[in-house]
C-alpha positions in Angstrom: -34.6 -23.0 -6.5 -33.1 -25.8 -8.6 -33.5 -24.9 -12.3 -32.7 -27.5 -14.9 -32.0 -25.5 -18.1 -31.5 -27.0 -21.5 -29.6 -26.0 -24.5 -28.9 -27.4 -27.9 -25.7 -29.4 -27.8 -22.8 -28.3 -30.0 -23.0 -29.8 -33.5 -26.3 -31.5 -32.9 -29.9 -30.8 -33.9 -32.2 -28.5 -32.0 -34.0 -31.4 -30.5 -30.9 -32.8 -28.8 -30.7 -31.4 -25.3 -28.1 -31.2 -22.5 -29.2 -30.6 -18.9 -27.2 -28.2 -16.8 -27.5 -28.3 -13.0 -27.2 -25.2 -10.9 -23.4 -25.6 -10.4 -22.6 -26.2 -14.0 -24.9 -23.4 -15.2 -23.6 -20.7 -12.9 -19.9 -21.6 -13.3 -20.4 -21.5 -17.1 -22.3 -18.1 -16.9 -19.6 -16.7 -14.5 -16.8 -17.6 -16.8 -18.6 -16.2 -19.8 -19.4 -12.9 -17.9 -15.8 -12.7 -16.9 -14.7 -12.9 -20.5 -17.3 -10.8 -22.2 -17.0 -7.9 -19.8 -13.2 -7.7 -20.0 -11.7 -5.2 -22.4 -10.3 -6.9 -25.5 -9.1 -6.2 -29.0 -10.4 -7.5 -32.4 -9.4 -10.9 -33.6 -10.5 -13.4 -36.3 -12.6 -15.5 -33.9 -15.4 -12.9 -33.7 -17.9 -15.1 -35.6 -17.3 -18.0 -33.3 -17.7 -15.6 -30.3 -21.0 -14.4 -31.7 -22.2 -18.1 -31.8 -21.2 -18.6 -28.2 -22.9 -15.3 -27.3 -26.1 -16.6 -28.8 -25.9 -19.9 -26.8 -25.0 -18.1 -23.6 -27.8 -15.5 -24.0 -30.3 -18.4 -24.3 -29.0 -20.0 -21.2 -29.0 -16.7 -19.3 -32.5 -15.7 -20.5 -33.9 -19.1 -19.6 -32.5 -18.8 -16.1 -33.8 -15.3 -15.6 -37.3 -16.1 -17.0 -37.6 -19.2 -14.8 -36.6 -17.0 -11.8 -39.3 -14.4 -12.8 -41.9 -17.2 -12.9 -40.9 -18.1 -9.4 -41.5 -14.6 -8.0 -44.6 -13.9 -10.1 -47.1 -14.5 -7.4 -45.2 -12.4 -4.8 -45.1 -9.3 -7.0 -48.6 -9.7 -8.5 -50.1 -7.2 -6.1 -47.2 -4.7 -6.0 -48.7 -1.1 -6.0 -48.3 0.8 -9.2 -48.7 4.3 -7.8 -45.5 6.0 -6.8 -46.3 6.4 -3.1 -47.6 2.9 -2.7 -44.6 1.4 -4.6 -42.1 3.2 -2.4 -43.9 2.1 0.7 -43.7 -1.5 -0.6 -40.1 -1.2 -1.6 -38.9 0.3 1.7 -40.7 -2.4 3.7 -38.3 -4.9 2.1 -35.6 -3.6 4.5 -37.5 -5.2 7.4 -39.6 -7.9 5.7 -37.7 -9.0 2.6 -36.0 -12.4 2.1 -32.7 -12.8 3.9 -33.1 -9.8 6.2 -31.5 -10.1 9.6 -30.0 -13.5 8.8 -28.3 -14.9 11.9 -25.1 -15.4 9.9 -24.2 -11.8 10.4 -24.5 -11.6 14.1 -22.3 -14.7 14.2 -19.7 -13.1 11.9 -19.7 -10.0 14.1 -19.4 -11.8 17.4 -18.1 -15.4 17.1 -16.5 -16.2 13.7 -12.8 -16.8 13.6 -10.5 -15.0 11.1 -10.5 -18.1 8.9 -14.3 -18.1 9.0 -14.4 -14.5 7.9 -11.8 -15.1 5.2 -13.9 -18.0 3.8 -17.0 -15.8 3.8 -15.2 -12.9 2.1 -13.7 -15.2 -0.5 -17.2 -16.3 -1.4 -18.4 -12.7 -1.6 -15.4 -11.5 -3.6 -15.7 -14.2 -6.2 -19.4 -13.3 -6.6 -18.8 -9.6 -6.7 -20.1 -8.2 -10.0 -18.8 -4.7 -9.5 -21.5 -2.2 -8.3 -19.9 0.7 -10.2 -19.9 -1.2 -13.5 -23.5 -2.4 -13.0 -24.7 1.2 -12.4 -22.9 2.4 -15.4 -24.4 -0.3 -17.6 -27.8 0.2 -16.2 -28.2 4.0 -16.7 -28.1 3.9 -20.5 -31.1 5.8 -22.0 -32.9 6.2 -18.7 -35.0 9.4 -18.1 -33.1 12.4 -16.7 -33.9 12.1 -12.9 -33.0 8.4 -12.7 -30.0 8.9 -14.9 -28.7 11.7 -12.8 -29.1 9.7 -9.6 -27.3 6.7 -11.0 -24.6 9.1 -12.2 -24.2 10.5 -8.7 -24.1 7.0 -7.2 -21.4 6.1 -9.8 -19.4 9.2 -9.0 -19.4 8.1 -5.3 -18.2 4.6 -6.4 -15.4 6.3 -8.3 -14.3 8.2 -5.2 -15.5 11.4 -6.6 -12.5 11.4 -8.9 -9.9 10.4 -6.4 -8.2 7.1 -6.9 -7.8 6.5 -3.1 -11.6 6.8 -2.6 -12.7 4.4 -5.3 -14.8 1.6 -3.8 -13.7 -1.2 -6.1 -10.0 -0.9 -5.3 -10.9 -0.7 -1.6 -12.4 -4.1 -1.8 -9.4 -5.3 -3.9 -7.1 -4.2 -1.1 -9.1 -6.2 1.4 -9.0 -9.2 -1.0 -5.2 -8.9 -1.4 -4.5 -8.0 2.2 -6.3 -11.0 3.6 -4.9 -13.2 0.8 -8.4 -14.4 -0.2 -7.5 -15.6 -3.7 -11.1 -16.0 -4.9 -11.9 -18.3 -7.8 -15.0 -19.5 -9.7 -14.2 -23.1 -9.0 -14.0 -22.6 -5.2 -17.1 -20.5 -5.0 -20.6 -21.8 -4.1 -23.0 -21.7 -7.0 -25.4 -19.5 -5.0 -22.8 -16.7 -4.8 -22.1 -17.1 -8.6 -25.9 -17.0 -9.2 -26.1 -13.7 -7.4 -23.5 -12.1 -9.6 -24.9 -13.7 -12.8 -28.3 -12.4 -12.0 -27.1 -8.8 -11.4 -25.0 -9.0 -14.6 -27.9 -10.3 -16.7 -30.1 -7.4 -15.5 -27.5 -4.7 -16.2 -26.4 -6.0 -19.6 -29.8 -6.8 -21.1 -32.1 -3.9 -21.8 -35.3 -5.9 -21.4 -34.2 -6.2 -17.7 -33.1 -2.6 -17.3 -35.8 -1.8 -14.8 -35.0 -5.1 -12.9 -31.5 -3.8 -12.6 -32.6 -0.5 -11.1 -34.8 -2.4 -8.6 -32.0 -4.8 -7.7 -29.3 -2.2 -7.3 -31.7 0.0 -5.2 -32.5 -2.9 -2.9 -28.7 -3.5 -2.3 -28.4 0.1 -1.2 -31.5 -0.3 1.0 -30.5 -3.5 2.8 -26.7 -3.7 2.8 -25.7 -1.2 5.6 -26.8 -3.5 8.5 -24.9 -6.5 7.0 -21.7 -4.7 6.1 -21.6 -3.1 9.5 -21.6 -6.6 11.1 -18.8 -7.7 8.8 -16.8 -4.6 9.7 -17.5 -5.4 13.4 -16.2 -8.9 13.0 -13.0 -7.7 11.2 -12.3 -5.1 13.9 -12.9 -7.6 16.7 -10.3 -9.9 15.1 -7.7 -7.1 14.8 -7.8 -6.6 11.0 -6.2 -3.2 10.2 -8.5 -0.3 9.3 -7.3 0.0 5.7 -8.5 -3.6 5.1 -11.9 -3.0 6.6 -12.4 0.5 5.1 -14.7 -0.8 2.4 -17.2 -2.2 4.9 -16.9 0.7 7.4 -17.7 3.1 4.5 -20.7 1.3 3.1 -22.2 0.8 6.5 -22.8 4.6 6.5 -22.8 5.8 2.9 -25.4 3.3 1.6 -28.0 4.7 4.0 -27.9 8.0 2.1 -27.5 6.3 -1.2 -30.8 4.4 -0.6 -32.7 7.5 0.4 -31.5 9.3 -2.8 -32.1 6.2 -5.0 -35.7 5.8 -3.8 -36.5 9.5 -4.2 -34.7 10.4 -7.4 -34.8 7.1 -9.4 -37.6 4.8 -8.2 -40.3 7.3 -7.5 -40.0 9.3 -10.8 -39.8 6.1 -12.8 -43.0 4.7 -11.4 -44.8 8.1 -11.5 -43.9 8.4 -15.2 -44.7 4.7 -16.1 -46.7 2.7 -13.6 -46.1 -0.3 -15.8 -42.5 -0.5 -14.8 -43.3 -1.1 -11.1 -43.6 -4.8 -11.5 -40.2 -5.1 -13.2 -38.6 -2.9 -10.5 -40.2 -5.2 -7.8 -39.1 -8.4 -9.5 -35.5 -7.2 -9.7 -35.5 -6.2 -6.0 -37.1 -9.5 -4.9 -34.9 -11.6 -7.1 -31.8 -9.9 -5.7 -32.9 -10.5 -2.1 -33.7 -14.1 -2.8 -30.2 -14.6 -4.3 -28.8 -13.1 -1.1 -31.0 -15.3 1.1 -29.8 -18.4 -0.7 -26.2 -17.3 -0.3 -26.6 -16.8 3.5 -28.3 -20.2 3.9 -25.5 -21.9 2.0 -22.8 -20.0 3.9 -24.3 -21.0 7.2 -24.4 -24.7 6.2 -20.7 -24.5 5.2 -19.5 -22.3 8.1 -21.4 -24.0 10.9 -20.3 -27.5 9.8 -17.9 -28.8 12.4 -15.8 -30.7 9.9 -15.5 -27.8 7.6 -14.5 -25.5 10.4 -11.8 -27.8 11.6 -10.4 -27.9 8.1 -10.2 -24.1 8.0 -8.6 -23.8 11.4 
């Protein structure tokens, strides 16, 4: 997908337009998301910040709505009964975009340490923070879904133990492998994945999209992270630096079962109209992942690029 989005230029009339390509758009959204989600204190620039917020929300909304249009045909016939929807959703594990991409067998069996470091640098820079996304998403949801998201969040928080928190586990990997991720060095496809997930979780009209997208991560991630863990172990990376991947290869299987039973099923049973939004969110998340994997393969399997990393 190549989306040309337009915005009113600063200080010009509404009819003056500036085109943003995918790279410019997603770098700009990534920087904005980084700023707006960071804790801050009041200052005198709040009116200016609200003006930027308005412009960035228009950019973000235009991107998401164009993406929704792209998947409209694929979700048109999604079942709206609870049993049918869960069957459709769970089939994404085998049939969804990006599943069983050859990149992951290669990472497990053939990639060098520099290859894996490059891959993980891309992933780390595009990491939106699953714990924060869950926390933002659960606001005002019905009891069953809210409780399941709360249980998931508590697991992400190490059940109250700092050493078991998932976010710091990934940070230890990032620091231990000296990844030094940055927006500028990250492929736009990875930034787009994080921007999409952040848009879903921070915008209430996309709240059901967020539940679908987060749920499909739990459904499909275990196979991929197990391959990454296998590659890290093969290359002699110490256990504490691969713990995040070892853990999620197992834990996310149960998370997925619980999410489907306690969040997705009750939501569709109570409101069949939400099925399409849940499905759109799941499919859009998988497409973002598929585009990342394709871009990663192009970069990692390029002989010149590999020699430069060696």
